[in-house]
C-alpha positions as CSV (number, residue, x, y, z in Angstrom):
1,M,0.1,0.0,0.0
2,K,1.3,3.5,-0.9
3,G,0.9,6.5,1.7
4,E,-1.5,8.1,-0.6
5,E,-3.6,4.9,-0.3
6,L,-3.5,4.9,3.4
7,R,-4.4,8.5,3.6
8,D,-7.4,8.1,1.3
9,L,-8.4,5.3,3.3
10,Q,-8.1,6.8,6.8
11,A,-9.5,10.3,5.4
12,P,-13.0,9.7,6.0
13,L,-12.5,8.0,9.4
14,K,-10.6,11.0,10.5
15,A,-13.2,13.6,9.4
16,R,-16.1,11.5,11.0
17,Y,-14.1,11.4,14.4
18,R,-13.2,15.1,14.0
19,E,-16.8,16.0,13.5
20,T,-18.2,13.2,15.9
21,P,-15.8,12.4,18.6
22,A,-18.1,9.9,20.3
23,A,-18.0,7.8,17.0
24,A,-14.3,7.0,17.8
25,L,-14.7,5.6,21.2
26,I,-15.2,1.6,20.5
27,T,-15.1,-0.9,23.4
28,L,-13.0,-3.7,22.1
29,K,-13.6,-7.3,24.1
30,A,-11.9,-10.6,24.8
31,E,-13.5,-13.5,26.5
32,G,-12.3,-16.8,28.1
33,E,-13.7,-20.0,29.2
34,L,-12.2,-21.9,32.3
35,G,-10.4,-25.0,31.0
36,D,-12.4,-28.5,31.8
37,T,-9.1,-30.0,32.8
38,G,-5.9,-28.4,34.6
39,L,-5.3,-24.7,35.3
40,T,-6.4,-23.2,31.9
41,C,-8.4,-20.6,30.4
42,K,-9.6,-21.1,26.7
43,V,-9.4,-17.4,24.9
44,D,-11.3,-17.0,21.7
45,T,-8.9,-14.6,19.6
46,G,-11.7,-14.2,16.9
47,R,-9.2,-16.2,14.5
48,A,-8.3,-19.3,16.8
49,L,-8.8,-21.0,20.3
50,V,-6.0,-20.5,22.5
51,E,-5.5,-22.3,25.7
52,A,-3.5,-20.5,28.1
53,G,-2.0,-21.7,31.2
54,L,0.7,-21.5,33.8
55,H,4.1,-21.0,32.8
56,P,6.6,-23.5,33.7
57,A,8.3,-21.3,36.0
58,T,5.0,-21.3,38.2
59,G,4.4,-25.3,38.0
60,G,2.9,-25.4,34.1
61,D,3.9,-28.3,31.9
62,G,4.7,-25.6,28.8
63,L,1.7,-27.2,26.8
64,S,-0.6,-24.0,27.0
65,A,0.1,-20.5,25.8
66,C,1.5,-18.1,28.8
67,S,-0.3,-15.2,29.3
68,G,2.9,-13.2,29.7
69,D,4.1,-14.2,26.3
70,M,0.8,-13.3,24.9
71,L,1.0,-9.8,26.4
72,L,4.4,-9.5,24.5
73,E,3.0,-11.1,21.3
74,A,0.4,-8.5,21.6
75,L,2.8,-5.6,21.8
76,V,5.0,-6.8,19.0
77,A,1.9,-7.4,16.6
78,C,0.7,-3.9,17.5
79,A,4.3,-2.4,17.1
80,G,4.8,-4.2,13.8
81,V,1.4,-3.0,12.2
82,T,1.7,0.5,13.6
83,L,5.6,0.7,12.4
84,Q,4.3,-0.3,8.9
85,A,1.2,2.2,8.8
86,V,3.7,5.0,9.9
87,A,6.2,4.1,7.3
88,T,3.4,3.8,4.6
89,A,1.9,7.2,5.8
90,I,5.2,9.1,5.8
91,D,6.3,7.3,2.7
92,L,9.5,5.5,4.1
93,P,10.2,2.7,1.9
94,L,10.6,-0.6,4.1
95,R,11.9,-3.9,2.2
96,G,11.2,-5.9,5.6
97,G,12.0,-6.2,9.2
98,R,11.3,-7.7,12.5
99,V,9.8,-6.8,16.1
100,R,10.8,-8.5,19.2
101,A,9.8,-7.8,22.8
102,E,11.4,-9.2,25.9
103,G,10.0,-9.0,29.3
104,D,11.8,-9.7,32.6
105,L,9.8,-11.2,35.3
106,D,10.6,-12.2,38.9
107,F,8.4,-15.3,39.5
108,R,8.8,-15.2,43.2
109,G,6.3,-12.3,43.1
110,T,3.6,-14.2,41.3
111,L,4.2,-17.5,43.6
112,G,4.0,-15.2,46.7
113,V,7.6,-16.4,47.6
114,A,8.6,-12.9,48.4
115,K,6.8,-9.9,49.2
116,D,9.1,-7.6,47.9
117,A,9.1,-9.2,44.3
118,P,6.8,-7.5,42.0
119,V,3.9,-9.5,40.2
120,G,4.3,-8.7,36.7
121,F,7.0,-7.6,34.2
122,R,9.8,-5.4,36.0
123,A,10.7,-4.4,32.4
124,I,9.7,-4.7,28.8
125,R,12.3,-4.1,25.8
126,L,11.0,-3.6,22.4
127,A,13.2,-3.7,19.4
128,F,12.8,-3.2,15.9
129,E,15.2,-4.3,13.1
130,I,14.2,-3.0,9.5
131,D,15.5,-3.2,5.9
132,S,15.5,0.4,4.5
133,D,17.8,3.1,2.8
134,A,16.0,5.6,5.2
135,S,18.2,8.3,6.7
136,E,18.7,8.4,10.3
137,E,16.5,11.4,10.6
138,Q,13.7,9.5,9.0
139,I,14.3,6.3,11.1
140,A,14.0,8.5,14.2
141,T,10.8,10.0,13.2
142,L,9.4,6.3,12.4
143,L,10.8,5.2,15.9
144,K,8.9,8.3,17.7
145,L,5.7,8.1,15.6
146,T,5.3,4.3,16.1
147,E,5.9,4.8,19.7
148,R,3.3,7.5,20.1
149,Y,0.7,5.6,18.1
150,C,1.1,1.9,19.0
151,V,-2.0,1.1,21.0
152,V,-0.6,-1.7,23.3
153,L,2.7,0.5,23.9
154,Q,0.9,3.4,25.1
155,T,-1.5,1.0,27.3
156,L,1.7,-0.4,29.0
157,R,3.4,3.2,29.2
158,T,0.3,4.9,30.7
159,P,-2.0,2.2,32.5
160,P,-6.1,2.9,32.1
161,S,-8.1,2.8,35.1
162,L,-8.9,-1.0,35.5
163,A,-11.6,-2.6,37.6
164,A,-12.1,-6.3,38.4
165,S,-15.4,-8.0,39.4
166,I,-16.6,-11.4,40.1
167,R,-20.3,-12.7,40.2
168,V,-21.5,-16.2,41.1
169,A,-23.6,-17.7,38.2
170,A,-27.2,-18.5,39.4
171,N,-27.8,-22.3,39.1
């Protein structure tokens, strides 16, 4: 896709969202079903059913997807798509590339072994490797705009308000 094609595709959406800001507010949803056997949760991704389970570092068997890995995968997916969209929008040609995310966890936190160990990632590193003849200035702009517009990256940087609830199903 060329930059002009992307701009033409997005122009009516941008116009609509400027005129009616409420039209831009969309609620995305995800659902899962507790697994029948073992400690798993079946998550419907809209493309496939993924069975998530405990990471081997917390007693899992390694046969199920790890939700921490899935978080990093979501970051890689979002950042990769955003990088390509930004490159297209600014007419920066890419011949290819790779996106990698790494995150550091201290499983003592999630297992309750050490109260001072955090539950969750201590650090996440996102890296891009691209094949392009772009100048250093263009590449810096590409990274800056990718970081600015990547939904998952921005959500991790500035966490939204979050509420959890539980309800007992009626028999």
